[in-house]
TORKOL-4160 file (C-alpha; in steps of 0.2 Angstrom, whole numbers, padded with zeros to 4 digits, m for minus):
424
<pt num="1" X="m0116" Y="m0045" Z="m0104"/>
<pt num="2" X="m0115" Y="m0028" Z="m0093"/>
<pt num="3" X="m0117" Y="m0012" Z="m0104"/>
<pt num="4" X="m0114" Y="0002" Z="m0092"/>
<pt num="5" X="m0127" Y="0017" Z="m0096"/>
<pt num="6" X="m0122" Y="0033" Z="m0103"/>
<pt num="7" X="m0129" Y="0041" Z="m0087"/>
<pt num="8" X="m0116" Y="0029" Z="m0075"/>
<pt num="9" X="m0100" Y="0033" Z="m0086"/>
<pt num="10" X="m0103" Y="0052" Z="m0085"/>
<pt num="11" X="m0105" Y="0050" Z="m0064"/>
<pt num="12" X="m0091" Y="0040" Z="m0063"/>
<pt num="13" X="m0081" Y="0052" Z="m0075"/>
<pt num="14" X="m0086" Y="0070" Z="m0069"/>
<pt num="15" X="m0074" Y="0083" Z="m0069"/>
<pt num="16" X="m0075" Y="0089" Z="m0051"/>
<pt num="17" X="m0063" Y="0087" Z="m0036"/>
<pt num="18" X="m0072" Y="0080" Z="m0018"/>
<pt num="19" X="m0058" Y="0088" Z="m0006"/>
<pt num="20" X="m0066" Y="0076" Z="0007"/>
<pt num="21" X="m0060" Y="0061" Z="m0003"/>
<pt num="22" X="m0046" Y="0067" Z="m0010"/>
<pt num="23" X="m0039" Y="0071" Z="0009"/>
<pt num="24" X="m0045" Y="0052" Z="0012"/>
<pt num="25" X="m0036" Y="0044" Z="m0002"/>
<pt num="26" X="m0019" Y="0053" Z="0001"/>
<pt num="27" X="m0020" Y="0049" Z="0019"/>
<pt num="28" X="m0024" Y="0030" Z="0015"/>
<pt num="29" X="m0008" Y="0031" Z="0001"/>
<pt num="30" X="0004" Y="0042" Z="0007"/>
<pt num="31" X="0015" Y="0031" Z="0021"/>
<pt num="32" X="0030" Y="0023" Z="0026"/>
<pt num="33" X="0034" Y="0019" Z="0005"/>
<pt num="34" X="0037" Y="0037" Z="0003"/>
<pt num="35" X="0056" Y="0032" Z="0013"/>
<pt num="36" X="0061" Y="0018" Z="0000"/>
<pt num="37" X="0057" Y="0029" Z="m0015"/>
<pt num="38" X="0074" Y="0036" Z="m0016"/>
<pt num="39" X="0084" Y="0017" Z="m0014"/>
<pt num="40" X="0070" Y="0013" Z="m0030"/>
<pt num="41" X="0081" Y="0026" Z="m0041"/>
<pt num="42" X="0098" Y="0017" Z="m0034"/>
<pt num="43" X="0090" Y="0002" Z="m0040"/>
<pt num="44" X="0083" Y="0007" Z="m0056"/>
<pt num="45" X="0096" Y="0022" Z="m0059"/>
<pt num="46" X="0088" Y="0040" Z="m0065"/>
<pt num="47" X="0076" Y="0032" Z="m0077"/>
<pt num="48" X="0065" Y="0023" Z="m0061"/>
<pt num="49" X="0061" Y="0043" Z="m0057"/>
<pt num="50" X="0050" Y="0040" Z="m0074"/>
<pt num="51" X="0041" Y="0025" Z="m0068"/>
<pt num="52" X="0035" Y="0032" Z="m0054"/>
<pt num="53" X="0025" Y="0044" Z="m0068"/>
<pt num="54" X="0019" Y="0028" Z="m0076"/>
<pt num="55" X="0016" Y="0018" Z="m0062"/>
<pt num="56" X="0005" Y="0032" Z="m0056"/>
<pt num="57" X="m0004" Y="0036" Z="m0074"/>
<pt num="58" X="m0008" Y="0016" Z="m0074"/>
<pt num="59" X="m0015" Y="0016" Z="m0056"/>
<pt num="60" X="m0025" Y="0030" Z="m0061"/>
<pt num="61" X="m0034" Y="0020" Z="m0072"/>
<pt num="62" X="m0035" Y="0005" Z="m0063"/>
<pt num="63" X="m0042" Y="0014" Z="m0050"/>
<pt num="64" X="m0057" Y="0022" Z="m0062"/>
<pt num="65" X="m0058" Y="0006" Z="m0070"/>
<pt num="66" X="m0062" Y="m0003" Z="m0053"/>
<pt num="67" X="m0075" Y="0008" Z="m0047"/>
<pt num="68" X="m0083" Y="0005" Z="m0064"/>
<pt num="69" X="m0084" Y="m0012" Z="m0062"/>
<pt num="70" X="m0095" Y="m0009" Z="m0045"/>
<pt num="71" X="m0108" Y="m0003" Z="m0057"/>
<pt num="72" X="m0121" Y="m0017" Z="m0063"/>
<pt num="73" X="m0137" Y="m0019" Z="m0071"/>
<pt num="74" X="m0150" Y="m0030" Z="m0059"/>
<pt num="75" X="m0153" Y="m0042" Z="m0074"/>
<pt num="76" X="m0134" Y="m0046" Z="m0075"/>
<pt num="77" X="m0128" Y="m0046" Z="m0057"/>
<pt num="78" X="m0126" Y="m0064" Z="m0050"/>
<pt num="79" X="m0120" Y="m0057" Z="m0034"/>
<pt num="80" X="m0137" Y="m0053" Z="m0023"/>
<pt num="81" X="m0130" Y="m0055" Z="m0008"/>
<pt num="82" X="m0116" Y="m0042" Z="m0012"/>
<pt num="83" X="m0127" Y="m0028" Z="m0020"/>
<pt num="84" X="m0131" Y="m0011" Z="m0014"/>
<pt num="85" X="m0148" Y="m0004" Z="m0024"/>
<pt num="86" X="m0146" Y="0012" Z="m0033"/>
<pt num="87" X="m0162" Y="0012" Z="m0044"/>
<pt num="88" X="m0170" Y="0004" Z="m0055"/>
<pt num="89" X="m0159" Y="m0002" Z="m0067"/>
<pt num="90" X="m0143" Y="m0001" Z="m0056"/>
<pt num="91" X="m0135" Y="m0007" Z="m0042"/>
<pt num="92" X="m0119" Y="m0007" Z="m0034"/>
<pt num="93" X="m0107" Y="m0021" Z="m0026"/>
<pt num="94" X="m0100" Y="m0019" Z="m0009"/>
<pt num="95" X="m0082" Y="m0020" Z="m0009"/>
<pt num="96" X="m0067" Y="m0027" Z="m0019"/>
<pt num="97" X="m0069" Y="m0044" Z="m0015"/>
<pt num="98" X="m0088" Y="m0043" Z="m0022"/>
<pt num="99" X="m0080" Y="m0038" Z="m0040"/>
<pt num="100" X="m0071" Y="m0052" Z="m0037"/>
<pt num="101" X="m0086" Y="m0065" Z="m0034"/>
<pt num="102" X="m0097" Y="m0053" Z="m0050"/>
<pt num="103" X="m0082" Y="m0058" Z="m0061"/>
<pt num="104" X="m0074" Y="m0076" Z="m0057"/>
<pt num="105" X="m0087" Y="m0084" Z="m0044"/>
<pt num="106" X="m0080" Y="m0089" Z="m0028"/>
<pt num="107" X="m0063" Y="m0092" Z="m0034"/>
<pt num="108" X="m0061" Y="m0071" Z="m0038"/>
<pt num="109" X="m0069" Y="m0069" Z="m0021"/>
<pt num="110" X="m0054" Y="m0080" Z="m0012"/>
<pt num="111" X="m0041" Y="m0074" Z="m0021"/>
<pt num="112" X="m0045" Y="m0055" Z="m0018"/>
<pt num="113" X="m0048" Y="m0057" Z="0001"/>
<pt num="114" X="m0031" Y="m0067" Z="0003"/>
<pt num="115" X="m0021" Y="m0056" Z="m0006"/>
<pt num="116" X="m0027" Y="m0040" Z="0003"/>
<pt num="117" X="m0026" Y="m0050" Z="0019"/>
<pt num="118" X="m0008" Y="m0055" Z="0015"/>
<pt num="119" X="m0003" Y="m0038" Z="0009"/>
<pt num="120" X="m0010" Y="m0029" Z="0026"/>
<pt num="121" X="0001" Y="m0044" Z="0037"/>
<pt num="122" X="0016" Y="m0039" Z="0026"/>
<pt num="123" X="0015" Y="m0020" Z="0028"/>
<pt num="124" X="0012" Y="m0023" Z="0046"/>
<pt num="125" X="0027" Y="m0032" Z="0050"/>
<pt num="126" X="0036" Y="m0019" Z="0038"/>
<pt num="127" X="0030" Y="m0007" Z="0051"/>
<pt num="128" X="0039" Y="m0018" Z="0065"/>
<pt num="129" X="0056" Y="m0018" Z="0054"/>
<pt num="130" X="0053" Y="0002" Z="0051"/>
<pt num="131" X="0050" Y="0007" Z="0069"/>
<pt num="132" X="0062" Y="m0006" Z="0075"/>
<pt num="133" X="0075" Y="0000" Z="0065"/>
<pt num="134" X="0073" Y="0019" Z="0068"/>
<pt num="135" X="0074" Y="0016" Z="0088"/>
<pt num="136" X="0089" Y="0006" Z="0087"/>
<pt num="137" X="0098" Y="0020" Z="0077"/>
<pt num="138" X="0091" Y="0034" Z="0089"/>
<pt num="139" X="0095" Y="0026" Z="0105"/>
<pt num="140" X="0111" Y="0016" Z="0099"/>
<pt num="141" X="0106" Y="0001" Z="0111"/>
<pt num="142" X="0098" Y="m0017" Z="0113"/>
<pt num="143" X="0099" Y="m0019" Z="0092"/>
<pt num="144" X="0084" Y="m0018" Z="0080"/>
<pt num="145" X="0080" Y="m0037" Z="0084"/>
<pt num="146" X="0076" Y="m0033" Z="0103"/>
<pt num="147" X="0068" Y="m0017" Z="0098"/>
<pt num="148" X="0055" Y="m0025" Z="0085"/>
<pt num="149" X="0050" Y="m0038" Z="0099"/>
<pt num="150" X="0047" Y="m0021" Z="0109"/>
<pt num="151" X="0038" Y="m0012" Z="0096"/>
<pt num="152" X="0030" Y="m0031" Z="0093"/>
<pt num="153" X="0023" Y="m0030" Z="0112"/>
<pt num="154" X="0016" Y="m0013" Z="0110"/>
<pt num="155" X="0008" Y="m0012" Z="0094"/>
<pt num="156" X="m0001" Y="m0029" Z="0098"/>
<pt num="157" X="m0009" Y="m0023" Z="0112"/>
<pt num="158" X="m0022" Y="m0014" Z="0106"/>
<pt num="159" X="m0025" Y="m0028" Z="0094"/>
<pt num="160" X="m0027" Y="m0043" Z="0108"/>
<pt num="161" X="m0036" Y="m0030" Z="0120"/>
<pt num="162" X="m0050" Y="m0021" Z="0110"/>
<pt num="163" X="m0063" Y="m0030" Z="0099"/>
<pt num="164" X="m0064" Y="m0016" Z="0087"/>
<pt num="165" X="m0051" Y="m0002" Z="0084"/>
<pt num="166" X="m0059" Y="0011" Z="0075"/>
<pt num="167" X="m0049" Y="0022" Z="0065"/>
<pt num="168" X="m0051" Y="0041" Z="0070"/>
<pt num="169" X="m0046" Y="0057" Z="0062"/>
<pt num="170" X="m0030" Y="0063" Z="0073"/>
<pt num="171" X="m0025" Y="0043" Z="0067"/>
<pt num="172" X="m0025" Y="0050" Z="0047"/>
<pt num="173" X="m0017" Y="0066" Z="0052"/>
<pt num="174" X="m0003" Y="0059" Z="0060"/>
<pt num="175" X="0000" Y="0048" Z="0047"/>
<pt num="176" X="0000" Y="0060" Z="0033"/>
<pt num="177" X="0012" Y="0074" Z="0045"/>
<pt num="178" X="0025" Y="0060" Z="0048"/>
<pt num="179" X="0026" Y="0058" Z="0028"/>
<pt num="180" X="0026" Y="0077" Z="0024"/>
<pt num="181" X="0042" Y="0078" Z="0038"/>
<pt num="182" X="0051" Y="0066" Z="0031"/>
<pt num="183" X="0050" Y="0074" Z="0013"/>
<pt num="184" X="0054" Y="0089" Z="0021"/>
<pt num="185" X="0067" Y="0085" Z="0030"/>
<pt num="186" X="0074" Y="0072" Z="0017"/>
<pt num="187" X="0076" Y="0088" Z="0007"/>
<pt num="188" X="0083" Y="0102" Z="0017"/>
<pt num="189" X="0095" Y="0092" Z="0028"/>
<pt num="190" X="0102" Y="0082" Z="0011"/>
<pt num="191" X="0104" Y="0098" Z="0000"/>
<pt num="192" X="0112" Y="0106" Z="0016"/>
<pt num="193" X="0125" Y="0092" Z="0019"/>
<pt num="194" X="0127" Y="0093" Z="m0003"/>
<pt num="195" X="0131" Y="0111" Z="m0002"/>
<pt num="196" X="0141" Y="0111" Z="0015"/>
<pt num="197" X="0152" Y="0099" Z="0005"/>
<pt num="198" X="0148" Y="0083" Z="0018"/>
<pt num="199" X="0143" Y="0073" Z="0005"/>
<pt num="200" X="0153" Y="0069" Z="m0010"/>
<pt num="201" X="0157" Y="0061" Z="m0026"/>
<pt num="202" X="0141" Y="0054" Z="m0027"/>
<pt num="203" X="0141" Y="0041" Z="m0041"/>
<pt num="204" X="0125" Y="0038" Z="m0052"/>
<pt num="205" X="0116" Y="0026" Z="m0064"/>
<pt num="206" X="0106" Y="0031" Z="m0079"/>
<pt num="207" X="0096" Y="0015" Z="m0079"/>
<pt num="208" X="0101" Y="m0002" Z="m0069"/>
<pt num="209" X="0089" Y="m0014" Z="m0081"/>
<pt num="210" X="0093" Y="m0028" Z="m0070"/>
<pt num="211" X="0089" Y="m0023" Z="m0052"/>
<pt num="212" X="0073" Y="m0013" Z="m0063"/>
<pt num="213" X="0060" Y="m0025" Z="m0056"/>
<pt num="214" X="0064" Y="m0021" Z="m0039"/>
<pt num="215" X="0063" Y="m0003" Z="m0040"/>
<pt num="216" X="0045" Y="m0006" Z="m0049"/>
<pt num="217" X="0039" Y="m0016" Z="m0035"/>
<pt num="218" X="0041" Y="m0004" Z="m0022"/>
<pt num="219" X="0035" Y="0010" Z="m0033"/>
<pt num="220" X="0018" Y="0003" Z="m0034"/>
<pt num="221" X="0017" Y="m0003" Z="m0019"/>
<pt num="222" X="0018" Y="0017" Z="m0015"/>
<pt num="223" X="0002" Y="0017" Z="m0024"/>
<pt num="224" X="m0007" Y="0003" Z="m0017"/>
<pt num="225" X="m0023" Y="0008" Z="m0009"/>
<pt num="226" X="m0034" Y="0003" Z="m0023"/>
<pt num="227" X="m0041" Y="m0012" Z="m0010"/>
<pt num="228" X="m0050" Y="0004" Z="m0002"/>
<pt num="229" X="m0055" Y="0014" Z="m0015"/>
<pt num="230" X="m0072" Y="0004" Z="m0017"/>
<pt num="231" X="m0075" Y="0010" Z="0004"/>
<pt num="232" X="m0070" Y="0026" Z="0000"/>
<pt num="233" X="m0081" Y="0030" Z="m0017"/>
<pt num="234" X="m0096" Y="0019" Z="m0005"/>
<pt num="235" X="m0094" Y="0033" Z="0008"/>
<pt num="236" X="m0095" Y="0048" Z="m0003"/>
<pt num="237" X="m0108" Y="0058" Z="m0004"/>
<pt num="238" X="m0106" Y="0065" Z="m0024"/>
<pt num="239" X="m0102" Y="0048" Z="m0031"/>
<pt num="240" X="m0099" Y="0056" Z="m0049"/>
<pt num="241" X="m0083" Y="0067" Z="m0044"/>
<pt num="242" X="m0072" Y="0047" Z="m0038"/>
<pt num="243" X="m0064" Y="0050" Z="m0054"/>
<pt num="244" X="m0057" Y="0066" Z="m0055"/>
<pt num="245" X="m0054" Y="0065" Z="m0037"/>
<pt num="246" X="m0043" Y="0048" Z="m0040"/>
<pt num="247" X="m0034" Y="0058" Z="m0054"/>
<pt num="248" X="m0030" Y="0073" Z="m0043"/>
<pt num="249" X="m0024" Y="0062" Z="m0027"/>
<pt num="250" X="m0013" Y="0051" Z="m0038"/>
<pt num="251" X="m0006" Y="0068" Z="m0045"/>
<pt num="252" X="m0002" Y="0075" Z="m0029"/>
<pt num="253" X="0007" Y="0058" Z="m0023"/>
<pt num="254" X="0017" Y="0058" Z="m0037"/>
<pt num="255" X="0023" Y="0077" Z="m0033"/>
<pt num="256" X="0027" Y="0074" Z="m0017"/>
<pt num="257" X="0036" Y="0057" Z="m0021"/>
<pt num="258" X="0048" Y="0063" Z="m0036"/>
<pt num="259" X="0057" Y="0076" Z="m0026"/>
<pt num="260" X="0060" Y="0066" Z="m0010"/>
<pt num="261" X="0067" Y="0052" Z="m0024"/>
<pt num="262" X="0076" Y="0065" Z="m0035"/>
<pt num="263" X="0085" Y="0075" Z="m0020"/>
<pt num="264" X="0090" Y="0057" Z="m0011"/>
<pt num="265" X="0097" Y="0049" Z="m0025"/>
<pt num="266" X="0107" Y="0066" Z="m0031"/>
<pt num="267" X="0114" Y="0069" Z="m0012"/>
<pt num="268" X="0119" Y="0052" Z="m0008"/>
<pt num="269" X="0118" Y="0043" Z="m0027"/>
<pt num="270" X="0120" Y="0024" Z="m0024"/>
<pt num="271" X="0126" Y="0024" Z="m0007"/>
<pt num="272" X="0110" Y="0030" Z="m0004"/>
<pt num="273" X="0100" Y="0019" Z="0010"/>
<pt num="274" X="0084" Y="0010" Z="0014"/>
<pt num="275" X="0074" Y="0018" Z="0022"/>
<pt num="276" X="0081" Y="0035" Z="0017"/>
<pt num="277" X="0080" Y="0043" Z="0035"/>
<pt num="278" X="0097" Y="0032" Z="0039"/>
<pt num="279" X="0106" Y="0041" Z="0025"/>
<pt num="280" X="0104" Y="0056" Z="0037"/>
<pt num="281" X="0116" Y="0062" Z="0052"/>
<pt num="282" X="0113" Y="0052" Z="0065"/>
<pt num="283" X="0113" Y="0063" Z="0077"/>
<pt num="284" X="0106" Y="0077" Z="0070"/>
<pt num="285" X="0090" Y="0084" Z="0079"/>
<pt num="286" X="0079" Y="0086" Z="0065"/>
<pt num="287" X="0082" Y="0066" Z="0057"/>
<pt num="288" X="0080" Y="0060" Z="0076"/>
<pt num="289" X="0063" Y="0070" Z="0079"/>
<pt num="290" X="0057" Y="0064" Z="0060"/>
<pt num="291" X="0064" Y="0043" Z="0065"/>
<pt num="292" X="0054" Y="0045" Z="0082"/>
<pt num="293" X="0037" Y="0051" Z="0073"/>
<pt num="294" X="0038" Y="0040" Z="0060"/>
<pt num="295" X="0040" Y="0024" Z="0071"/>
<pt num="296" X="0026" Y="0033" Z="0081"/>
<pt num="297" X="0013" Y="0033" Z="0068"/>
<pt num="298" X="0016" Y="0017" Z="0062"/>
<pt num="299" X="0016" Y="0007" Z="0078"/>
<pt num="300" X="m0003" Y="0017" Z="0080"/>
<pt num="301" X="m0007" Y="0011" Z="0064"/>
<pt num="302" X="0000" Y="m0009" Z="0064"/>
<pt num="303" X="m0018" Y="m0013" Z="0076"/>
<pt num="304" X="m0027" Y="m0003" Z="0062"/>
<pt num="305" X="m0022" Y="m0016" Z="0048"/>
<pt num="306" X="m0019" Y="m0030" Z="0059"/>
<pt num="307" X="m0039" Y="m0029" Z="0065"/>
<pt num="308" X="m0046" Y="m0028" Z="0049"/>
<pt num="309" X="m0036" Y="m0044" Z="0045"/>
<pt num="310" X="m0043" Y="m0053" Z="0061"/>
<pt num="311" X="m0060" Y="m0047" Z="0061"/>
<pt num="312" X="m0060" Y="m0054" Z="0043"/>
<pt num="313" X="m0053" Y="m0070" Z="0048"/>
<pt num="314" X="m0065" Y="m0071" Z="0061"/>
<pt num="315" X="m0079" Y="m0071" Z="0051"/>
<pt num="316" X="m0074" Y="m0084" Z="0039"/>
<pt num="317" X="m0070" Y="m0096" Z="0054"/>
<pt num="318" X="m0087" Y="m0093" Z="0061"/>
<pt num="319" X="m0081" Y="m0089" Z="0079"/>
<pt num="320" X="m0095" Y="m0089" Z="0091"/>
<pt num="321" X="m0102" Y="m0069" Z="0095"/>
<pt num="322" X="m0104" Y="m0062" Z="0113"/>
<pt num="323" X="m0120" Y="m0064" Z="0113"/>
<pt num="324" X="m0120" Y="m0082" Z="0110"/>
<pt num="325" X="m0106" Y="m0085" Z="0121"/>
<pt num="326" X="m0093" Y="m0073" Z="0129"/>
<pt num="327" X="m0080" Y="m0083" Z="0135"/>
<pt num="328" X="m0078" Y="m0095" Z="0119"/>
<pt num="329" X="m0079" Y="m0077" Z="0109"/>
<pt num="330" X="m0064" Y="m0071" Z="0119"/>
<pt num="331" X="m0055" Y="m0083" Z="0120"/>
<pt num="332" X="m0056" Y="m0089" Z="0100"/>
<pt num="333" X="m0054" Y="m0069" Z="0097"/>
<pt num="334" X="m0037" Y="m0069" Z="0106"/>
<pt num="335" X="m0031" Y="m0086" Z="0100"/>
<pt num="336" X="m0033" Y="m0079" Z="0083"/>
<pt num="337" X="m0026" Y="m0064" Z="0085"/>
<pt num="338" X="m0012" Y="m0069" Z="0096"/>
<pt num="339" X="m0007" Y="m0081" Z="0080"/>
<pt num="340" X="m0007" Y="m0066" Z="0067"/>
<pt num="341" X="0003" Y="m0054" Z="0078"/>
<pt num="342" X="0017" Y="m0068" Z="0081"/>
<pt num="343" X="0017" Y="m0071" Z="0063"/>
<pt num="344" X="0021" Y="m0053" Z="0059"/>
<pt num="345" X="0032" Y="m0052" Z="0075"/>
<pt num="346" X="0042" Y="m0068" Z="0069"/>
<pt num="347" X="0043" Y="m0062" Z="0050"/>
<pt num="348" X="0050" Y="m0044" Z="0056"/>
<pt num="349" X="0062" Y="m0051" Z="0068"/>
<pt num="350" X="0069" Y="m0065" Z="0056"/>
<pt num="351" X="0071" Y="m0053" Z="0041"/>
<pt num="352" X="0072" Y="m0035" Z="0047"/>
<pt num="353" X="0078" Y="m0028" Z="0029"/>
<pt num="354" X="0066" Y="m0015" Z="0025"/>
<pt num="355" X="0070" Y="m0012" Z="0006"/>
<pt num="356" X="0068" Y="m0031" Z="0003"/>
<pt num="357" X="0053" Y="m0034" Z="0012"/>
<pt num="358" X="0045" Y="m0020" Z="0004"/>
<pt num="359" X="0048" Y="m0025" Z="m0015"/>
<pt num="360" X="0044" Y="m0043" Z="m0009"/>
<pt num="361" X="0026" Y="m0036" Z="m0003"/>
<pt num="362" X="0025" Y="m0024" Z="m0019"/>
<pt num="363" X="0028" Y="m0035" Z="m0031"/>
<pt num="364" X="0017" Y="m0051" Z="m0025"/>
<pt num="365" X="0001" Y="m0041" Z="m0017"/>
<pt num="366" X="0005" Y="m0023" Z="m0023"/>
<pt num="367" X="0006" Y="m0028" Z="m0042"/>
<pt num="368" X="m0010" Y="m0040" Z="m0039"/>
<pt num="369" X="m0021" Y="m0028" Z="m0030"/>
<pt num="370" X="m0016" Y="m0013" Z="m0041"/>
<pt num="371" X="m0012" Y="m0020" Z="m0059"/>
<pt num="372" X="m0018" Y="m0038" Z="m0061"/>
<pt num="373" X="m0035" Y="m0038" Z="m0054"/>
<pt num="374" X="m0041" Y="m0023" Z="m0059"/>
<pt num="375" X="m0039" Y="m0025" Z="m0076"/>
<pt num="376" X="m0043" Y="m0044" Z="m0077"/>
<pt num="377" X="m0060" Y="m0039" Z="m0066"/>
<pt num="378" X="m0062" Y="m0025" Z="m0082"/>
<pt num="379" X="m0060" Y="m0036" Z="m0094"/>
<pt num="380" X="m0071" Y="m0048" Z="m0088"/>
<pt num="381" X="m0085" Y="m0038" Z="m0082"/>
<pt num="382" X="m0085" Y="m0024" Z="m0096"/>
<pt num="383" X="m0077" Y="m0033" Z="m0111"/>
<pt num="384" X="m0092" Y="m0027" Z="m0123"/>
<pt num="385" X="m0091" Y="m0008" Z="m0118"/>
<pt num="386" X="m0072" Y="m0007" Z="m0121"/>
<pt num="387" X="m0066" Y="0000" Z="m0136"/>
<pt num="388" X="m0051" Y="m0011" Z="m0145"/>
<pt num="389" X="m0037" Y="0002" Z="m0138"/>
<pt num="390" X="m0046" Y="0000" Z="m0119"/>
<pt num="391" X="m0042" Y="m0018" Z="m0121"/>
<pt num="392" X="m0023" Y="m0016" Z="m0126"/>
<pt num="393" X="m0021" Y="m0004" Z="m0113"/>
<pt num="394" X="m0028" Y="m0016" Z="m0101"/>
<pt num="395" X="m0018" Y="m0031" Z="m0108"/>
<pt num="396" X="m0002" Y="m0018" Z="m0108"/>
<pt num="397" X="m0006" Y="m0014" Z="m0089"/>
<pt num="398" X="m0009" Y="m0033" Z="m0084"/>
<pt num="399" X="0007" Y="m0040" Z="m0094"/>
<pt num="400" X="0018" Y="m0024" Z="m0085"/>
<pt num="401" X="0011" Y="m0030" Z="m0069"/>
<pt num="402" X="0014" Y="m0048" Z="m0071"/>
<pt num="403" X="0031" Y="m0047" Z="m0078"/>
<pt num="404" X="0038" Y="m0034" Z="m0067"/>
<pt num="405" X="0031" Y="m0041" Z="m0051"/>
<pt num="406" X="0036" Y="m0058" Z="m0055"/>
<pt num="407" X="0054" Y="m0054" Z="m0057"/>
<pt num="408" X="0054" Y="m0043" Z="m0044"/>
<pt num="409" X="0048" Y="m0056" Z="m0032"/>
<pt num="410" X="0062" Y="m0066" Z="m0038"/>
<pt num="411" X="0074" Y="m0055" Z="m0035"/>
<pt num="412" X="0068" Y="m0050" Z="m0019"/>
<pt num="413" X="0067" Y="m0068" Z="m0012"/>
<pt num="414" X="0082" Y="m0071" Z="m0016"/>
<pt num="415" X="0090" Y="m0055" Z="m0009"/>
<pt num="416" X="0082" Y="m0058" Z="0008"/>
<pt num="417" X="0089" Y="m0077" Z="0008"/>
<pt num="418" X="0106" Y="m0070" Z="0005"/>
<pt num="419" X="0103" Y="m0057" Z="0018"/>
<pt num="420" X="0097" Y="m0069" Z="0031"/>
<pt num="421" X="0112" Y="m0082" Z="0027"/>
<pt num="422" X="0124" Y="m0069" Z="0027"/>
<pt num="423" X="0117" Y="m0058" Z="0043"/>
<pt num="424" X="0117" Y="m0043" Z="0034"/>
């Protein structure tokens, strides 16, 4: 049984904040999910704002627990190929799937990998739905599904053309700037419409129990960066600062999420659209500029996600390398990536419903990545190190994630089917 040393516990729970890592975590997590948050208040009523805070608290804990699970004693570890030595007594697992292998063997590794890859493809499809919807609203031509094909072709080109597509600093800054622009525009334009009397008689609900799981699922997806935490922590110069840094990052995200969720629902009430930018005036300069900005961002982010999936699958498929057979490597790479891209385009084309897809991805992959797997890993690997209250806290988080995610997945799937059948 692994027992973390006091030194390792203090190392992960230092009170200092690493600003570069804080920026990286925020860049990773602050994305298109923010556009769904006002709609989550429509789904759950004003009480869904409290759910945002609760999910942030639970996600902060599971993020810290996940990093503690990375550190093992050399005597207890069964994952030698997946380790980095950190000293004479301890070693560090290299990734999220490596924790899965350490906890539950090859099944844990496969499940972790599968959930992560499916989540990446689901978010990629969401990006196409979002970009296509915005371009259709801005131009008023061609229709959302035709724009899906156009956006898919544009975003797919780098995936097929380049063996590796590294994310650059400007791309992270573009994503954050697009999200910040969306927050500012929603708040500014929304309040301007409200005080100018352009939107009147908005109707609200305090709480809506029936559709709260849908709101919960989308909110979880907005905090869903846990799969990247081991990599982010591994790149830190002062790893002892991770715990305080992740807490500061999620506090910052919550401070960004709550105002846009509150204002969006306050102004438009139960008529609020998903994504929120679709509720703003269709011909206003700022809404149009922000939609184009967000569409450009998600289309440049799409290759990052898809190449992460493709490169991982290429390794599993053991495709020939360039050195072994350049022609076979090229054909195999293009064929595999063409299939992956086609799947995301086909899905976005068939079900162009941003809100329901967001809830479905969050209910299935989001809750598993943020709550279910971290709690399962923590209980399995650190059982002897946890006080009884912390064991119960893990069980509570796991139960909330499982129940909320299961009901949310069912409701989102039913809604998608209904929308496909009705064409709406």
